[in-house]
N, C-alpha and C positions, 0 to 999 in steps of 0.2 A: 352796517354802519360802524365805522371805526371810532375809537374813543376820542381821538383828537382830530376828527374828520378833516378839516381844511387847514388847521393851524399848523400841525406837524405831520404832513403826509408821509406815510411809510414808517412812522415811529413805532407803531404797534400793529402787528398783523392780526390780532384777535378781533373778531367782529361780533356784534350783538345786534339785536333787532330794533332797538330804539334807545331813547335817552329820557330820563326823568327831567321835566322842565323845571327850572329854578325860579320862575316868576310867580308872583301872587296872582291868583285868578279870583274873579268876583262871583263865586257861587257858594252857597251856604255850607256845603260839606267839604269844601276844599281844605286839605291838610289834616282832616280828622278821620274821615272814612273814604275819601276819594282823592286821587292824585292824577296829575296830567303827565302824559308821556308823548314826546314828539317821535313820529315814525314816518317812514316812507312805505307805502303799499304799492308793490309792483302789480299792475293790472292793465290790461289793454282796454281802457275805458272807452276808446273811440268806437270799437265794435259794439259795445253795449249801448252807447248813445245812438248808434245807427239803428239798433233794434227797437228803439223807442223808449228805453228806460230813462228816467230822470237821473240827475246827478245824485240826489238824495237816495234813490232806490239802489244805485250802485254802491254807495257808502254803507247803507244798511245791510246789503248782501255781504260785503267784505267783513263787516263787524260780526255779523251772524256766523260767518265761517270761522273767524278767529275765536269766537266764544265757545265753539264746540270742543269738548274734552277729547283727548286722544282715545283711540279704541282700547277697550278693556283687554288686558292680558289674560292668558289662560290661567285659571285658578286664582285670579286676583280677588281679594276680599274687599280692599279699600276702594271706595268709589273714585273714579277719575275726576280731576278738576281741570278747568281750562288752563293752558300753559301760560297765559298772559294775565291771569286774574279775570274777574268778571268785568268786561268792558261795557261802558254805557251804550245805549242804543244808537245815539248820534254823537259824533265827536264835538269837541268844543269849537274847533275850527278846521276847515279842510280847503284844499286848493288842488285843482288838476294841473299837472305840469308835464312838460315834455322836454327832453334834452337829447344829446347824442347817444345815450345809452338806452333810451326807450321812453315809454310813458309810465307815469306813476302818480300817486296821490300823496301830497304832503298833508299830514293830519296831526292834530293834537287830541289824542285819545284820552278818555277818562277811565281809570282803572281803580279797583278797590284794594290793590296790594301796594303797600308802602315800599317794599323792596322785592324785586324779582330778579332772578339770575339771568333772564333773557334781555334785561335792559341795563344800560350804564347808569351808575349812580343810585340814589335813593330819593324818595319823596320827602319833602320837608314837613315840619309840624304845623305849618300854616300860621294863622293869626292867633296870637295870645292876647286876651283882653288885659289891658293895663289897669291896675287899680289906682284910682286918683285919691288924693287927700292923705291925711295923716293916718297911721295905723291905729286901729281901735282894739280895745280889750275884748276878748271873747265873753259874751254874756251867757250865763247859764240859767 
């Protein structure tokens, strides 16, 4: 995915694997411990549907694959972590699509990392409760 995908085609040749979503979502931990990333997952989903798997099973399998940490290097002490953060079991939204380049899944994945080098942008801080009324003195 390019940074300015359709707005300025060919402006930047760097590609990343997704983009942090700027909208506010209605789930409790949004903006504090979880953030939403828009991504395309390239998968031949028609062959899996022909095998008898449901759409939800295909999505679960893709997310399970993405949550696997990379293999451990020789003599590595530090435990490997997943490249994209810990993704939620099911995405917030998904849609199966097909175009001239092939078949893919449009997803809004939920991750626990506010900023990741694999995605464009960074997650926002979410909702901040507004204090109403006049300021009060601190009571001791």
